[in-house]
C-alpha positions, 0 to 999 in steps of 0.5 A, a space after each residue: 156351106 157348099 152347094 156342089 162346087 159353089 160356096 154359099 155364104 150367110 153372115 148371121 142375120 145378113 144377106 146370102 152370097 155365092 162364090 164360085 171357084 171358077 171366078 178365081 180367089 181374086 173375085 168377091 162373092 156375089 149377092 145370091 138374089 142379084 144373080 141372073 135367074 134368081 127367083 124369090 131368094 131370101 134376102 136375110 137369114 140366120 144360116 144356110 145349109 145344104 141337104 146333100 142327098 137331095 141337093 136342096 139349099 136350106 135357109 134357116 131363119 129366112 125372111 118370108 114372102 109377102 105379096 110375092 116379095 121377100 120382106 127383108 126381115 128375118 123370121 126367126 122360125 121360118 125354114 125356106 128351101 130351094 128347088 132341087 138342084 137349083 140354089 137360085 129358085 125359091 118360089 114354090 110352084 107346082 112344077 118344083 120342090 121349093 117351099 118353106 115351113 115354120 117351126 112352132 116350138 121355141 122363139 128362134 132357130 139357133 142353128 142346124 147341122 147335117 147328119 146322115 140322111 137328115 138335117 138336125 135343126 135346133 131352136 132355143 128350146 127344141 130339137 127338130 129332124 128335117 128329112 127329104 120325103 119327096 113331092 108333094 111335101 118335099 121335107 118332113 119336119 118332126 119335133 124330136 125334143 122340146 125340153 132343151 135347145 142349143 146354146 150357140 149357132 155353132 155349138 153342135 157337131 156331127 160325130 160317128 155316134 150322133 150329133 153332140 151339142 151343148 145346151 144351157 146347162 149340160 151336154 147332149 147327143 142326138 142319135 134318133 132321140 136326145 140323151 143327156 151325156 153324163 158329165 163329170 166336169 159339168 159344174 166346172 164348165 157351167 158353174 165355176 165362178 172363174 172358169 165357167 162359161 160366160 153366158 153373156 158370150 154364149 154365141 161364141 161357143 163352137 163345137 169341134 171334132 177330132 175323129 182321129 182321137 175319138 173326141 168331140 169338144 167345145 171352145 168357150 169363153 170363161 167368166 174370167 181370165 187371170 182374174 179379169 172379166 173375159 169376153 173371148 174364147 179361152 177354154 175348151 172341154 172335150 168328151 172322148 166318146 170311145 172311153 166316156 172320159 171328159 177333160 178340159 183346158 185353156 187354149 185360145 181358138 176361134 175356128 177349127 177344121 178336123 183332119 180330112 181335107 187336110 192331113 191334120 186338124 187346122 185351127 185359128 188363134 188370131 192372128 195365126 193358123 195352127 196345125 194340131 196333132 203334129 210333133 211334141 213342141 210348141 212351134 219349135 219350142 218346148 211345151 210349157 205349163 202342160 199337165 194332166 191331173 187326176 181327181 181325188 184318190 182315196 181308200 174306202 171313200 175317204 173313211 180312213 187316212 192313207 200313207 203313200 210311200 211309193 209310185 211306179 210310173 207307167 209312162 211310155 216316152 215317145 220322144 226325148 226329155 223328161 216329165 215331172 210327177 207331182 203328188 198332192 194331198 188333202 185331209 178334208 174334202 173341202 180343203 182347197 187347194 191341196 198341199 203339194 207333197 212331192 215333186 219328182 223328175 221322171 225320165 225314160 229310165 225311172 223305175 220307181 219313186 219313193 215318197 212319204 205322204 199322208 192324207 185322206 185324199 191324193 192327187 197325181 199330176 204329170 206335167 212338163 218340166 218347163 225347161 227350154 231345152 226339154 224339146 221333143 218330149 212326148 209321152 203316153 200314160 199307162 196304169 200308174 201303180 201306188 203303194 198305199 196303206 191305211 194309216 188310221 182314221 184321224 
């Protein structure tokens, strides 16, 4: 995290370092405890975070003081904080605001994020709020919820609606209190045999924001990739907090920076740095295997079969090119996969598509044509209209 212009670095479970921009990019960071004027600086920690309004450096999972010296062993529930305006002074004195507090609910601190006038700290079982109150206590640390924890150190993000975080079996938001988010894709993310989260690699989960599109999301490693065991991040799930809609997909990214410092989001997918939300192509080439697919559509909760005869696509093209409109149907809810019944090319001049499909449930899918010359294809989906009529109960 940044402490003013200085960058404070803490490899999880390791030592603390400081890098100053005045030293130049060719100069390595310096061990914080070895800098002149450093006093009782933690030598091991799980995470560092700056309380920006009052300018304290907060160290989560710091090694405690014993006999006047740091032990060199992480205390997974100890929160230490520096003197105000001084990231080098950690000895608690009557003349400063340095100190520490040990959390009680949980077995270890997983992570923490900044949110308006507070620091939100997560253990493996609980959520705490840490707020500056001034001398003599400096900070007030309050237990907010002891029924859910954070799944990984980077699985919480701050967005306009609060702090969104991923736990072990669901997603939550903290905005003064903790609430579970209704999630239509929870089984897919947490329980699917192939696409679900690989819990053995849960610490690789990281949250991200895309505020331009009202999104928060999480990249995570699934259990399998191409039917093989998988240990690395390869999927994402996104929640749009403006529309309360969930969606998911496949993408390899290991770090993300939202727009703000840069004009567009930046992300890492080794060995490249990617710029997102720019244009409609994949680094100059046409996008491949890109699609959006609906859930099952039916009439009367599937009590009757239906006949689909016509589709009026409401697609606004933002660039050149075409897309594919595919329909699928199934006769019974447990029938998997659904049967493809039509595959039509939609261009900017397409008004309607005539098809013949009968089933209990239907699925609409719009996808890329996967043609190398279909570059610059951008589109926005509106209210697609279907000609559906009841076609019997058997």
